[in-house]
C-alpha angles and dihedrals in degrees: 000000000000120000114258113244121211114229114239119269112262115221112235114252114253117249111259116253114253118256118204115221116238105275117236123224111224097172138071090036117226109276096016119153115208135171118255118270133065110010119194115211115190139163148136136279148137111320114253095018122122119240124219122198131199121189122189126192110226092222130079124248135305088041090048131023130204115318117279115237121201131197094026122141111291091029132091107286122239106214126181110238125226089265090059095251129122133180142176139172129226134181118239115172108161125185088229138021108286134181118220135198114215127192133176136208132175143202138168113259130207124224090264091057097253122134115258118204123344126329119241103242121235129315120231109281126257127204124206135168127225118197115227131218088260093051 
């Protein structure tokens, strides 16, 4: 009888890193005009992922400054709920009427704030106009 050989141990496959879907911006809707003040930005995404927003003014300085980024480390976090929805509010009070471009991306984030897996890439851009105090 031939001796039995034990097959070599197989290392377990590592778990795939999570990939967040591209979040969608629901509000403000594309082309909306709203008075200056508190602006609610909301949308949908992968539950548990963190959403990052970038809003750009369409005019050059000094009317507009650098893009505003929301949801970054050190800022209030925008986390997609179990129902797939997210929301945040920002204050935009321009001295004149301005049009903004808004885009979102998402990633899963560890407890120490570092990105886990691969980010989503950027959402389709939305444009919205905020009326200023000078009209």
